[in-house]
C-alpha positions, 0 to 999 in steps of 0.5 A: 106227321101233320096231314091237315094244316089250318092257316089263318090268313089276313091282309096283307098276304103272308110274305113269300118266305112264309108261304114258301115254308107252308107250301114246302111242308104241305108237299113234304107231308102230303098235307091238305091246307085250309085257309081261314079268315075270321071276320068280326060280326059287327062292323066298325060303323055300328051305332045304337041310334036305331035297331032297324039301322043296326040290323041293316048295317049288320047285314051290310057288314056281313055281306061285305065281310063275306065278299072281302074273304072271297077276294082274299082267298082268291089272292092266296089260292093262286099262290098254291101249286096244284099238287096241294089240296087247299080249302077255304073257310070264312068264320064270323067271330068277335075274337080272332083266336076263338074263330081260328080254334073253332075253324080248326075243330070244324075241319079237324085240322092237325096243326094251326100254322101262323106267321110271326113278325119280330117285335121289340120289347114286351110284344117279343115275349108274347109273340103277338096277341092272336098267336098267344091266344090261340096257343093258350086256348087251343088243344091244337099244336101251333106252328109259328113261322118266323119271318 
């Protein structure tokens, strides 16, 4: 059914139950998996005191984001068995949902696979804001894994 899964990742890692579901689906469907990490382009330490300082801070932040993404990908990649083809993609966007949709388009994913953690109250109605935004703003099917 699906031949290319896009899996947005973050830190902490997916729990083992969720990751096991992704792995089993990928094996069953003989699907490729692309892990995507979305970084904010502007670091939390930015200020408007000096244009030079901002540009230097932005460069430092982008490098730190890239390095962090590499370390996070490494943690995930070792968890996948060798029979699954897994690629990685680091996207820099101010909005995570937009970054995930951009990544899905870029790699021609068939489905976006996300985890969902149960919440109480109003958050339970709307899943979580990132999943809801991706579902609302994407032409891609979204598979939500319930932990």
